C-alpha positions, 0 to 999 in steps of 0.5 A: 500500500502506498498511503491512501486506502479506500476502506475495508478490512483489507486496508493496511496503513503505510505508516505506524499509527500516531497514537498517544500510546505510540508516542509514550512508547517511543519516549520510554524507549529513548529514556531506557537507551540513555540509562543503558548508556550510562548517560541518564541524569539524576536530580539530587536533593540538597538541604541548607544553603550552598557551601563547602559542606551540604546535605545531599539526599540526606547525607552530609558531604563535602561539596566540590560541585558548586559554582559559588567560587567566592563563597558568597551564596551563603554570606550573611551580608548578602542574605541580610541585604536580600531580607531587608530588600524583600521587606521594602520591595516584596517577593517579586517584580510583578511585571515585565521590565517594560510594563512597570517591573523595572525598579530603582533596584534594577537600575542601580544594579545595572549601573554598578555592573556597567561600571565594574565591567567598563561598559557604557550600559548593562541590562539585567536578564533572568538567566544567562541562557536568556541573555545569550538568546537575546544578544545573538538573536538581535545581532545576527539574522537570516542570511548571516553567519554566527561562528561559535567555538565548538565547546561553547555553552549550549545557550550560545549554540541554541541562540545561533539556531534560533536567530535564523543565521547559519551556525558554523562551529570552529575548533576549540580555541583555534583563533587561526582557524576562525580567522581563516573562516571569517576571511572567507565569509562575508556574511559573518555577523557574530563570533560567540565564545565562552570566556572561561569554558564551563566544563574545561576551565580554560580561557578563550584566546580573546586577543586573537579572536578580537583581532580576527573580528575587527578585520572581518567587521563581526561582533565579538560576544563573550559569555564570561559566566565563569570568568567574571568575579574570578579572573582578571584585575578586580575580578572583571573577567577574561577580557580584563585578564587579557587587557582588553576593553569595550573596543575589543570585546563590544558585547559581554554577557555575565551571570550573577549566580556563580561568583556573585552567589545570587541569581540572574544575568546581564548583557553589557555593551554600548548604549546602542547595543543595550537599546537594541536588546530592549527593543528586540530581545524577545527573552527580555521583553516577554518575561517578568523582571527578576525580583528587585530584592535579588538585585539589591542582594547582588549589588551587595555581593558585588560590593563584597567581591570588589572589597575582598580580593582575597576571595578570588586569590584564595579560590585560585590558590586552592585550584593550584593546590589541587592541580599540584596534588593531582599531577603528583598522583598522575591524574589526567587534568585539563590545562585550567588555571581557574577554579574549574578542575576537570579530571578526565575519566574517559568513558561514562561508566568510569566517571560514574564509578569515580563519583560514586566512590568519592560520595562513599568517602564523603565527597560530592563531585559530579560526573559529567558525561556526553552530551554535555562533553564530547564522547570519550571525555567524561570527567569529574568536574571539581569546582573549588571555592574560597570557602573550602579549606586546604584540609578539604582539598587534601582529603579530596585528593586522598580519596580521589587517589583511592577511587582512581585505583579502585575504578581501573577497568570500569569502562572495560579497558 
């Protein structure tokens, strides 16, 4: 049969019936396959504030899983600012920014973020994902090309696809390859890159990327979610680390829920860029503004981060301590100078076995597997914070050495 049937008991449909049951069965099969491959994700339930020790699924563990690099998420000054601001502003903004939800608290935080990052203006978003969607979709469109690092965050890749532009991914950190592609592509509109790559912990080669963009006339968009607050003078991020300003990196995206310990994100640039985001950034226009009390808490976190540079210095010193210890043990690391320290396990099975062994020893260190990272590069993502102690880092290294020996051959090698 070819598809049409005039009726009768002899009719055989040419395609499977489209029923709710069939769809549910296909979904169940996909879930089962992911579980068989050792790639199923699992929610863990944590109790208490973020910190170096936390109760996870009912058990107290030393956590190396957080992006709270400066130890501000549970700082009583930040929490106090949130409580006081909630008494003034209430629990929520009540409306989108453009419909009355934009408060003096939001405006004050935007001014502080613009001054900190050396940009003319900054614009708050509810999440970093939403900020990247707005930025890329406003700056690129149909008939144009977005060039993105192969290891960019998923939000940058999704933003390129949603913009209607062509997405081209260049080899990770390969500025020369990007330059060649830009020279051959008159449609290039945006080059998008992480500043610090969230799963590898390395820095993008921003000076070379900026030079290539300047020659091609393309926007350079840097998502510095894991760099701001942690690297560069005054914690101003990867661009500042390389001595680059707004002229070389015209569009900067940052999050507030990592080094600053609160929640939300922002995009910063010149007045025209920010005004364009207000006019056409769908993920800004069509959503409720973040709670103003949260903006006040973030402003306090930013004040502390700038006034207490020891936090940044300590997080980086602990990362160096971990690296030195791991290298002495012969553990395979990636070249990361940041608090993100990946330990390469190879296959998903060994990464899971390592994580489970560490948890049995009292440590929470998540296994990161494909598709979050490329096939064959499953890993433990060790994340250091200024709130950790040297003793906790040393104890983790001892447990990791035991787990590494115990899991040899876990992937069948």
